[in-house]
C-alpha positions in Angstrom: 73.6 -12.0 60.1 75.4 -15.2 60.8 77.5 -14.7 64.0 80.3 -16.8 62.4 80.8 -14.0 59.8 81.6 -11.5 62.6 84.2 -13.7 64.3 87.8 -12.7 63.9 89.9 -15.2 61.8 91.8 -17.7 63.9 89.7 -17.0 67.1 87.9 -20.0 68.5 84.8 -19.3 70.5 84.8 -21.0 73.9 81.4 -22.5 74.6 79.8 -21.4 77.9 80.2 -24.0 80.6 76.8 -25.5 81.5 75.9 -25.2 85.2 76.3 -28.6 86.8 73.2 -30.3 88.0 73.1 -30.4 91.8 71.4 -33.6 92.8 71.1 -34.4 96.5 70.3 -37.8 98.2 67.6 -37.8 100.8 65.6 -40.1 103.1 62.9 -39.9 105.7 64.7 -40.1 109.0 62.5 -42.8 110.4 63.2 -45.0 107.4 62.5 -44.9 103.7 64.1 -45.7 100.3 66.6 -43.2 99.1 65.3 -40.4 96.9 67.1 -37.8 94.8 66.1 -34.1 94.6 67.3 -31.1 92.7 66.1 -27.7 91.5 65.4 -25.9 94.9 66.7 -22.5 95.9 65.4 -22.1 99.5 64.2 -24.2 102.4 60.5 -24.1 101.4 61.3 -25.4 98.0 63.6 -28.0 99.5 60.8 -29.3 101.6 58.5 -29.4 98.6 61.0 -31.4 96.6 61.5 -33.9 99.5 57.7 -34.2 100.0 57.2 -34.8 96.3 59.9 -37.5 96.3 58.1 -39.4 99.1 54.5 -38.6 98.4 53.8 -36.6 101.5 52.7 -33.0 102.2 55.5 -30.5 102.7 53.8 -29.5 106.0 54.6 -33.0 107.3 58.3 -32.1 107.5 59.4 -30.6 110.8 63.2 -30.2 110.0 66.1 -31.8 108.3 69.5 -33.1 109.5 72.6 -33.7 107.4 74.4 -37.0 107.4 72.5 -38.4 110.4 69.0 -39.8 110.8 69.0 -39.0 114.5 67.5 -35.9 116.2 70.9 -34.3 116.5 70.8 -30.6 116.7 74.6 -30.4 115.8 73.6 -31.8 112.4 70.7 -29.6 111.8 70.3 -28.2 108.3 70.8 -24.5 108.2 71.5 -22.1 105.4 74.2 -24.2 103.7 74.3 -27.8 102.4 77.6 -29.5 101.4 77.4 -30.8 97.9 78.1 -34.3 99.2 75.7 -34.1 102.2 72.9 -36.6 102.7 69.6 -35.0 103.7 67.4 -36.7 106.3 63.8 -35.3 106.7 62.2 -35.6 110.1 58.4 -35.7 109.8 55.5 -35.2 112.2 55.0 -37.9 114.8 52.7 -37.9 117.9 51.1 -34.8 119.3 51.3 -34.2 123.0 50.2 -31.5 125.4 52.1 -30.6 128.6 51.2 -28.2 131.4 54.0 -25.9 132.6 54.2 -23.6 135.5 56.7 -20.8 135.0 58.4 -20.8 138.4 61.5 -18.9 137.1 62.0 -16.0 134.7 63.5 -18.3 132.1 62.1 -21.7 131.1 65.4 -23.0 129.9 64.4 -23.5 126.2 66.4 -22.4 123.2 64.1 -22.1 120.1 65.0 -22.4 116.4 62.8 -22.8 113.3 62.8 -24.7 110.1 62.4 -21.6 107.8 59.1 -22.9 106.6 56.7 -22.1 109.5 57.6 -24.5 112.4 59.5 -23.4 115.5 61.0 -26.2 117.5 63.2 -26.9 120.6 66.9 -26.9 119.9 68.2 -27.0 123.4 67.0 -27.6 127.0 69.1 -26.2 129.8 70.1 -28.6 132.6 68.2 -27.9 135.8 65.7 -25.6 134.1 61.9 -25.6 134.5 61.5 -27.5 131.1 64.3 -29.9 132.0 62.1 -31.2 134.8 59.3 -32.1 132.4 60.3 -35.5 130.9 57.7 -35.3 128.1 59.4 -32.3 126.5 62.3 -33.2 124.2 64.8 -31.6 121.9 63.4 -31.7 118.4 59.7 -31.2 119.5 57.9 -28.7 117.4 55.9 -26.1 119.3 52.5 -26.0 117.7 50.5 -24.0 120.2 50.8 -22.0 123.4 47.6 -22.0 125.5 45.7 -23.3 122.4 46.9 -20.3 120.4 48.5 -21.7 117.2 52.0 -20.4 116.6 52.5 -22.2 113.3 54.0 -19.7 110.9 55.7 -17.7 113.6 59.5 -17.2 113.6 61.7 -18.5 116.4 62.3 -15.1 117.9 58.5 -14.4 118.0 57.9 -17.7 119.8 60.8 -17.1 122.3 59.3 -13.6 123.0 55.9 -15.1 123.7 57.4 -17.6 126.2 59.4 -14.9 127.9 56.4 -12.8 128.4 54.2 -15.5 130.0 53.5 -14.5 133.7 55.3 -16.4 136.5 53.4 -18.8 138.7 50.6 -19.2 136.2 50.2 -22.5 134.5 50.2 -22.6 130.7 49.9 -25.4 128.1 52.2 -26.3 125.3 51.0 -28.4 122.4 54.0 -30.2 120.9 54.6 -32.4 117.9 57.5 -34.8 118.2 59.4 -36.1 115.2 58.5 -39.6 114.1 61.4 -41.8 115.2 62.9 -45.1 114.1 63.4 -47.8 116.8 67.1 -46.9 117.2 66.5 -43.1 117.7 66.9 -42.0 121.3 65.9 -38.4 121.9 68.5 -36.2 123.5 67.1 -33.8 126.0 69.8 -31.2 126.8 72.9 -31.8 124.7 74.9 -28.6 124.0 74.2 -27.0 120.7 77.8 -25.9 120.1 79.3 -27.3 117.0 81.6 -30.3 117.3 84.5 -31.1 115.1 82.5 -33.9 113.5 79.6 -31.5 112.6 81.8 -28.8 111.0 82.0 -28.6 107.3 85.5 -29.3 106.1 87.6 -26.3 104.9 87.5 -25.6 101.2 84.4 -27.7 100.6 81.8 -26.3 98.3 78.3 -25.8 99.7 74.9 -24.8 98.3 74.0 -21.5 100.1 70.2 -21.3 100.6 68.8 -17.8 100.8 65.5 -16.5 102.1 65.6 -13.9 99.3 67.1 -14.6 95.9 68.5 -17.7 94.3 70.7 -20.3 96.0 74.4 -20.1 95.1 77.3 -22.5 95.2 80.0 -21.1 97.5 83.1 -22.2 99.3 82.5 -23.3 102.9 83.0 -20.5 105.4 86.5 -19.7 106.4 87.8 -20.5 109.9 87.4 -16.8 110.8 83.8 -16.7 109.5 82.8 -19.9 111.2 84.3 -18.8 114.5 82.5 -15.5 114.3 79.2 -17.1 113.4 79.4 -19.4 116.4 80.0 -16.5 118.7 77.1 -14.6 117.2 74.9 -17.7 117.6 75.9 -17.9 121.3 74.8 -14.2 121.7 71.5 -14.8 119.9 70.8 -17.6 122.5 71.9 -15.4 125.4 69.8 -12.3 124.3 66.9 -13.8 122.5 66.6 -17.4 123.4 67.1 -18.6 119.8 69.8 -20.3 117.8 70.0 -19.8 114.1 73.3 -20.4 112.2 71.8 -18.9 109.0 70.9 -15.7 110.8 74.4 -15.7 112.5 76.1 -16.0 109.1 74.0 -13.1 107.8 75.1 -11.0 110.7 78.8 -11.8 110.1 78.3 -11.1 106.4 76.9 -7.7 107.3 79.8 -7.0 109.6 82.3 -7.9 106.9 80.9 -5.2 104.6 80.8 -2.5 107.4 83.5 0.1 108.0 82.8 0.4 111.7 80.3 -0.3 114.5 77.9 2.5 113.5 77.8 1.3 109.9 77.3 -2.2 111.2 74.3 -1.1 113.2 72.8 0.7 110.2 73.4 -2.4 108.1 71.6 -4.7 110.5 68.6 -2.3 110.6 68.5 -2.3 106.8 68.9 -6.0 106.3 67.6 -7.6 109.5 65.4 -4.9 110.9 62.5 -7.3 111.7 64.6 -8.7 114.6 64.8 -5.4 116.4 68.2 -6.2 117.9 68.8 -4.2 121.1 71.7 -1.8 121.0 73.7 -3.7 123.6 73.4 -6.9 121.5 74.8 -5.0 118.4 77.7 -3.7 120.4 78.5 -7.2 121.8 78.2 -8.8 118.4 80.6 -6.3 116.8 83.1 -6.9 119.6 82.7 -10.7 119.4 83.3 -10.7 115.6 86.4 -8.7 116.1 87.6 -11.1 118.8 87.0 -14.1 116.6 89.0 -12.5 113.8 91.9 -11.8 116.2 91.8 -15.3 117.7 92.0 -16.9 114.2 94.8 -14.5 113.2 
């Protein structure tokens, strides 16, 4: 039957609004023509689209930064991309091996990963064991520990391996540095806390990439959510030696839908159980999220 015959007289059917095409501009950070990409829903698909645009393998991409071609961890692509953001892809450069002797319990490294199999150095603590080794830089991908490949491992797994290495015993790190343009000077220990310049402006729409499910267009996080996520990210660094804004945002999202601390703990186990967060971490995170909410009013 013709659908027009079933329409009530005088009622005009409103056509469904087509979903807008989301097209992002991209370049290789060391220099390339500008490409345009679309149709991705997670980081792996994003890397595949960038690789296709420039005729390289997706595994050549170490990480991406937004609106800066420099190795700037404040501009690192996480789980959200502003709809006007320019994506710079940092690709594999030279491989180097360094020998490290763990003279202290902590090496002074903060690890993150690109969501597609590469863990890399996001921060180097001033005065630490690693800070004294000039060859190791922020942005270096950790490819192997004592010739054992860690490609495909998550950041928390790599951080745990490094923590468990025995003191006073030398070990070898195989690192891959991002390929750099002539004007790119590697920063060694810059703080990974977000600056005002690096923040997304309030009310701006973003593409939220998810490890499970389709990407969605959402409003940028509120001031409360952004403050809470920064506090959670600080605690992730303190407890686990990693920084991961996407993971921090997922923790805040879980807290938002929890009626209390116990429900929050159960929610984390259900959604993020692979991380095996210690009880004291969960308690501190719940308190920190509450404090961020109070501070922002």
